[in-house]
C-alpha positions in Angstrom: 0.0 -0.2 -0.1 1.4 3.3 -1.0 -0.1 6.7 0.8 1.5 10.0 2.0 0.7 10.8 5.8 0.2 14.4 6.1 3.3 16.4 9.0 0.0 17.0 11.1 -1.6 13.6 10.8 1.4 12.4 11.9 2.2 14.4 14.8 -1.3 14.3 15.7 -1.3 9.9 16.2 2.1 10.6 17.7 0.0 12.4 20.6 -2.9 10.5 20.7 -1.0 7.5 21.0 0.7 8.7 24.0 -2.1 10.0 25.6 -4.3 6.9 25.1 -1.8 4.5 26.2 -1.6 6.3 29.4 -5.5 6.3 30.4 -6.4 3.2 28.3 -3.9 0.2 27.5 -6.7 -1.6 25.4 -7.3 1.2 23.7 -3.7 2.4 23.1 -3.1 -0.8 21.1 -5.5 -0.5 18.8 -4.4 3.1 17.9 -0.4 1.4 18.0 -1.9 -1.1 15.3 -3.5 1.8 13.2 -0.2 3.6 13.4 1.8 0.8 12.6 0.2 0.4 9.5 0.5 3.7 8.6 3.9 3.9 9.6 4.9 1.8 6.7 3.8 4.6 4.5 6.8 7.5 3.4 6.0 10.9 4.4 8.4 13.9 3.3 9.4 14.5 7.0 12.7 14.4 8.2 13.5 12.7 11.4 15.4 14.0 13.9 17.3 13.2 17.2 18.3 15.6 19.4 20.1 15.7 22.7 21.5 12.4 22.2 24.9 11.0 23.0 25.9 9.0 20.1 28.1 5.7 20.2 28.7 5.1 16.5 30.5 1.4 16.7 33.7 3.3 14.6 35.8 3.0 17.7 36.0 6.4 18.2 34.4 7.6 21.8 30.6 8.6 22.5 29.6 11.9 21.4 27.2 13.5 23.5 24.5 16.0 23.2 24.4 15.0 19.5 21.7 15.7 17.0 21.0 13.1 14.4 19.5 13.9 11.5 17.9 11.3 8.9 15.8 12.0 5.6 14.2 9.7 4.0 16.0 6.2 4.5 19.9 7.8 4.9 21.7 9.7 7.9 21.9 13.2 6.3 23.5 15.1 9.1 25.0 14.5 12.8 26.4 17.5 14.9 26.7 19.3 17.9 23.0 19.8 18.8 23.7 23.6 19.7 24.9 24.0 16.2 22.7 21.7 14.2 20.1 23.6 12.0 16.9 21.6 12.4 14.5 21.2 9.5 10.8 23.0 9.8 8.3 20.5 10.4 10.6 17.6 11.3 9.8 14.7 13.6 11.7 15.4 16.5 12.5 12.8 19.1 14.3 13.8 22.5 17.2 11.8 22.9 18.2 13.5 26.3 19.7 11.4 28.6 19.8 8.6 26.0 21.6 6.9 23.8 22.2 5.9 19.8 23.6 2.7 18.4 23.6 1.4 15.1 20.6 -1.2 14.5 21.4 -4.7 15.6 22.5 -7.4 13.4 22.1 -11.5 14.7 24.6 -13.1 12.5 23.4 -16.7 13.2 19.7 -17.5 13.0 16.9 -19.8 11.6 13.2 -19.4 11.2 13.7 -16.2 9.4 12.5 -17.4 6.1 10.0 -20.3 6.9 6.8 -20.4 9.0 8.2 -19.2 11.6 9.1 -15.7 9.9 5.8 -14.0 10.9 6.4 -14.0 14.1 10.0 -14.2 14.6 10.5 -11.1 12.7 8.6 -9.2 14.6 10.3 -10.6 17.7 13.8 -9.3 16.1 12.7 -5.8 15.1 11.0 -5.2 18.7 14.6 -6.1 20.3 16.4 -3.9 18.0 17.8 -6.4 15.4 17.8 -4.9 12.2 18.7 -7.4 10.3 19.8 -11.4 10.4 21.7 -13.7 8.9 20.0 -17.2 7.8 21.9 -20.1 8.2 19.5 -22.5 6.5 18.0 -20.5 3.6 15.3 -21.7 1.2 16.2 -24.1 -1.9 15.7 -21.1 -3.9 16.8 -17.7 -2.6 15.1 -15.9 -5.5 11.5 -17.6 -5.9 11.6 -16.4 -1.5 12.5 -13.1 -1.9 10.0 -12.9 -4.8 7.2 -13.4 -2.0 8.5 -11.8 1.1 7.4 -8.4 0.4 4.0 -9.5 0.6 4.2 -9.6 4.4 2.8 -6.3 5.4 4.6 -6.2 8.9 8.2 -4.9 9.0 10.7 -7.0 8.4 14.5 -7.4 9.3 17.5 -7.0 6.6 17.8 -10.8 5.7 21.3 -12.4 4.7 19.9 -15.6 3.3 22.1 -18.6 3.2 21.5 -21.7 1.2 19.9 -24.5 2.9 22.4 -27.0 4.7 25.0 -28.8 2.4 25.8 -31.6 4.5 27.3 -35.1 3.6 25.4 -38.8 3.3 22.9 -39.6 6.4 22.9 -35.8 7.6 22.2 -34.0 10.8 19.0 -32.1 9.3 17.0 -34.1 6.7 16.0 -31.2 4.9 19.8 -30.8 4.4 21.1 -31.0 0.7 22.9 -34.1 0.6 26.4 -34.0 -1.3 28.7 -37.2 -1.7 31.0 -35.9 -4.0 33.5 -33.6 -5.5 31.1 -33.5 -8.6 28.1 -32.5 -6.5 29.9 -30.6 -4.6 30.7 -28.4 -7.7 27.1 -28.7 -8.9 25.3 -27.4 -6.0 27.6 -24.3 -5.8 26.6 -23.5 -8.9 22.5 -24.2 -8.7 22.1 -21.9 -5.4 24.4 -19.1 -6.8 22.0 -19.3 -9.7 19.2 -19.3 -6.9 19.9 -16.5 -5.3 21.8 -17.5 -2.1 23.9 -14.8 -0.7 26.4 -17.9 0.7 27.1 -21.5 0.6 26.2 -23.2 4.5 28.8 -26.2 4.8 27.7 -28.5 7.3 29.6 -31.2 9.7 29.5 -34.3 7.6 30.8 -33.2 4.2 33.9 -35.7 2.8 37.1 -34.2 3.0 36.3 -34.3 -1.3 33.2 -33.3 -1.3 34.2 -29.7 1.0 37.3 -29.0 -0.9 35.1 -29.1 -4.1 32.5 -26.6 -2.8 35.3 -24.3 -1.2 37.0 -24.4 -4.8 33.7 -24.1 -6.9 32.9 -21.4 -4.4 35.7 -19.4 -4.9 35.8 -19.6 -8.5 32.2 -18.3 -8.7 32.9 -15.9 -5.8 30.4 -17.0 -3.4 31.5 -17.4 0.0 30.7 -20.6 2.1 30.4 -20.0 5.8 29.1 -22.9 8.3 30.5 -25.7 10.5 34.4 -26.6 9.8 33.3 -30.7 8.6 34.8 -33.4 11.0 36.9 -34.8 7.9 38.8 -31.2 8.2 41.0 -29.2 10.8 40.0 -25.6 11.4 43.4 -24.5 10.2 42.5 -26.4 6.4 39.1 -24.7 6.3 40.5 -21.2 6.6 43.5 -22.0 4.4 40.6 -23.1 2.1 39.0 -19.6 2.2 36.0 -20.6 4.6 34.4 -17.1 5.5 33.6 -18.0 8.9 33.2 -21.0 11.4 30.5 -21.4 13.6 30.0 -22.5 17.0 34.0 -22.5 17.2 33.6 -25.9 15.7 37.0 -28.0 15.2 38.9 -24.7 16.7 39.4 -26.5 20.0 40.8 -29.4 18.3 42.9 -27.1 16.4 44.4 -25.3 19.5 45.4 -29.3 21.2 49.1 -30.1 20.9 47.7 -33.7 20.4 45.0 -32.6 17.4 46.1 -35.2 14.8 45.8 -38.3 16.9 42.6 -37.2 18.6 41.1 -36.7 15.2 42.3 -39.8 14.1 40.4 -42.1 16.9 38.0 -39.7 16.6 36.9 -40.6 13.0 37.2 -44.1 14.0 34.8 -44.2 17.0 32.0 -41.8 14.9 32.4 -44.5 12.4 31.8 -47.3 14.8 28.7 -45.4 16.4 27.4 -44.5 12.6 27.5 -47.7 11.5 24.5 -49.2 9.7 23.1 -52.2 12.2 25.4 -50.8 14.9 23.8 -52.4 18.6 23.0 -50.4 21.3 26.0 -51.3 23.4 28.5 -50.6 20.3 26.8 -47.4 20.5 27.0 -46.7 23.8 31.0 -47.8 23.9 31.9 -45.4 20.9 29.7 -42.4 22.4 32.0 -43.3 25.8 35.1 -42.7 23.5 33.6 -40.0 22.0 33.2 -38.0 25.1 36.1 -38.9 26.5 37.9 -37.8 23.1 36.6 -34.7 23.7 37.5 -34.2 27.2 40.8 -35.0 26.0 41.3 -31.6 23.3 40.2 -29.7 26.3 42.9 -31.0 28.5 45.6 -30.8 25.9 45.0 -27.2 25.3 48.3 -25.4 24.3 48.8 -21.6 24.4 51.4 -22.0 21.4 49.5 -24.0 19.1 46.2 -21.6 19.4 48.3 -18.8 18.6 49.2 -20.1 15.4 46.1 -21.2 14.7 44.7 -17.6 15.5 47.3 -15.7 13.7 46.0 -18.0 10.3 42.6 -16.8 11.3 43.8 -13.4 11.0 45.8 -13.9 8.1 43.2 -15.4 6.2 40.2 -12.8 7.6 38.5 -16.0 8.9 35.3 -14.6 11.2 34.4 -16.5 14.3 30.6 -16.9 14.9 30.9 -18.4 18.4 27.1 -18.5 19.3 28.4 -18.7 22.9 24.4 -18.6 23.7 24.0 -22.1 21.7 27.2 -23.5 24.2 25.8 -22.2 27.4 22.3 -23.4 26.5 23.9 -27.2 25.7 24.7 -27.3 28.9 20.7 -28.0 29.9 20.2 -26.0 32.7 16.7 -26.9 33.8 16.6 -23.2 35.2 16.0 -21.6 32.4 12.9 -23.4 31.7 10.2 -20.5 33.1 11.8 -17.7 31.6 8.9 -15.4 30.7 10.0 -14.9 27.1 8.7 -18.7 26.2 5.6 -17.1 25.7 6.5 -15.6 22.7 7.4 -19.1 20.9 4.9 -20.9 18.9 3.5 -24.3 20.2 5.5 -26.5 18.3 9.2 -24.7 19.2 8.1 -24.5 22.7 7.7 -28.4 22.9 11.0 -29.2 21.0 12.3 -27.2 23.9 10.7 -28.0 26.6 12.1 -31.6 25.4 15.5 -30.0 25.6 19.1 -31.2 23.9 18.9 -34.8 25.2 15.4 -36.1 25.3 16.3 -39.7 24.6 19.6 -40.4 26.2 19.8 -42.0 28.9 20.7 -40.8 32.6 23.9 -42.0 32.6 25.4 -41.0 29.2 23.4 -37.7 29.6 25.0 -36.6 32.3 28.5 -37.3 30.8 27.3 -35.1 28.0 26.2 -32.5 30.4 29.4 -32.3 31.8 31.2 -32.1 28.8 29.1 -29.5 27.2 29.6 -27.4 30.7 33.7 -28.0 30.0 33.0 -27.2 26.4 31.4 -23.9 27.1 34.2 -22.8 30.0 36.7 -23.7 27.0 34.5 -21.4 24.2 34.5 -18.7 27.4 38.4 -18.7 27.4 38.8 -19.6 23.2 36.8 -16.5 22.5 38.4 -13.9 24.9 42.2 -15.1 23.4 41.0 -14.7 19.6 39.7 -11.2 20.6 43.3 -10.3 21.9 44.8 -11.9 18.8 42.8 -10.0 16.5 40.5 -12.4 15.1 37.1 -11.1 13.8 34.4 -11.7 15.8 30.7 -12.0 15.1 27.5 -11.8 17.0 25.0 -14.8 16.7 22.7 -17.1 18.8 21.6 -19.9 17.0 18.1 -19.2 17.6 15.8 -21.5 17.0 17.8 -23.4 19.0 16.4 -24.3 22.7 16.7 -21.3 25.0 18.4 -19.2 22.1 15.5 -16.8 21.6 14.8 -14.8 18.4 15.5 -11.1 18.8 15.9 -11.2 22.9 19.0 -13.6 22.5 21.4 -11.5 20.6 21.2 -9.2 24.1 22.2 -12.8 26.0 25.2 -13.1 23.3 26.6 -9.6 23.6 26.7 -9.9 27.3 28.4 -13.5 26.8 30.8 -12.0 24.6 31.6 -9.3 27.3 32.2 -12.0 29.9 34.3 -13.7 27.2 36.8 -10.9 27.5 35.7 -8.6 24.5 35.1 -5.0 26.4 31.6 -3.8 25.7 32.2 -1.4 22.7 33.5 -4.5 20.8 30.9 -6.6 21.9 28.8 -4.1 19.9 30.2 -4.0 16.7 30.6 -7.6 16.5 26.7 -7.1 16.3 26.8 -3.9 14.5 30.1 -2.9 12.1 31.4 -6.4 12.2 28.2 -7.6 10.5 28.1 -5.3 7.9 32.0 -5.5 7.3 31.4 -9.6 7.2 28.8 -9.0 4.4 31.1 -6.4 2.5 28.1 -3.6 3.4 30.0 -1.3 5.7 30.0 1.6 3.1 26.3 1.7 3.6 25.2 0.3 6.8 26.6 -0.8 10.1 28.0 2.3 11.9 26.4 5.9 12.6 28.0 8.3 10.2 26.1 11.1 7.6 25.9 9.1 4.1 24.8 5.5 5.8 21.3 3.7 6.2 19.4 4.8 9.1 19.1 1.9 11.0 19.5 3.2 14.7 18.3 2.3 18.1 17.8 4.4 20.9 18.3 3.3 24.4 17.4 4.6 27.7 20.6 3.7 29.5 24.1 3.6 28.6 25.5 0.4 27.0 29.0 0.5 27.4 29.1 1.3 30.9 26.9 -1.8 31.3 26.2 -4.0 27.8 22.7 -5.5 29.3 21.9 -1.7 28.9 21.4 -3.0 25.1 18.2 -4.1 26.1 16.8 -0.5 27.2 15.2 0.3 24.0 13.2 3.4 23.8 13.0 3.1 20.0 14.2 1.6 16.9 14.5 3.2 13.2 14.6 0.7 10.3 15.1 2.2 7.1 14.6 5.6 8.5 11.0 4.5 9.9 10.3 5.4 13.2 9.4 2.8 15.6 8.9 4.1 19.0 8.3 2.1 22.2 4.6 1.5 22.0 4.6 0.1 18.6 7.8 -2.1 19.8 5.4 -3.0 22.2 2.4 -3.9 19.7 4.9 -6.0 17.8 5.7 -8.1 20.9 2.2 -8.8 21.4 0.9 -9.5 17.9 4.1 -11.8 17.7 2.4 -13.6 20.7 -0.7 -14.0 19.0 0.5 -15.3 15.8 3.1 -17.7 17.5 0.2 -18.8 19.9 -2.1 -19.9 16.7 0.0 -20.7 14.4 1.6 -24.5 12.9 5.9 -23.2 12.5 6.3 -26.3 10.8 10.4 -27.9 11.4 11.2 -26.0 14.4 14.5 -28.2 14.8 17.3 -25.7 14.4 
């Protein structure tokens, strides 16, 4: 729908919203819905955020008492409030005592391009997430993009991956299975033609298939990102040009002084565990060995070996998306079961979350797995801090929709964990803003608050550099230059809850 809101009507709507929400929440929600509907229409007014502290994510110090002017979808001026001319009839937001940051990106999500999209998109935006990297896209990205604009609700920008590309007996049944070199090359060309932004590689690819995908992707100029397969080392994946490593897959192995011997035994035990016709007793024995070997990886960490690997990551610009939110959740802590954010999930997603990560695992091996997960999480936190100090580029991602990885809300959990791992609050913020844009090759037009860049902004009530948890104190979100004040964000949350509670979300496995 195309329309033009007059300046006078826009101002009147804003006053009505404020007054109605104060007097009657129910009536206010009706007006919010009306405002949201018209908010997607264009108007000719400039948007001005005045007297605000700007944290531009470039690395420069915060700038207090600044005025930011947006015209259309672009930032057109940033200056000291006492010196900046405010356009006539502009929509003015008073930023006194508040903090302006770039819009956030969650760089590892699922559910942004499938049946969960209608409600997950609203949760992302209500939490200041203006963009996501979807790590398991549809079979045809072009076809999906052609239908996506039909959704009338605002949505985050989506950097869209291919479906998961895995080897035989894939982890996820809907994956594209690649068994050999020829199939690896073919799938890269097909997904490039279908418009995928990147190729998503996964754990069970053979060496031949992986290196064929890497070679073909490099030739075609399309990035390949994802897991480091079990058949490949992290150093080999980096040298092959893998752009990002998710969940630190194979990174701890690469920091072990016994990587080669552990890998050899691990592959034998994995083969026994997955062997057709393997008895339950055989699976239990090989499972115990796999747990023991993973613990051995942590026990044999070597600082010099780790620094050598990190230097290679820096040299090759191999990004890390640790998804610490996921790694913490895999400890299977039942104390998180009463999280109030669960009300925003669909029934099917909630059912999977209630089952947890180890639903079918008997008590004894489950206890061993949980113990290993705790050990690996602590190791991952250490590795992230070491990589940050070594200059390895880091992205913020959550692995939404896995259990306890919340769409939208989860990015704030991830930023807090990155700070706990050793990043400064500014560095953590950059992992979800500037770094995301840099990674996607879009730093020329997004990711920081600078003149000429897209106006994707988050207005906070509290200083995120004083406490990274303050990224949750959202007063307003600006997406492509369009203002979504707090009442509208609350309406998004309410609508997301309604959609999720009534929707069959489809396969919520990832």
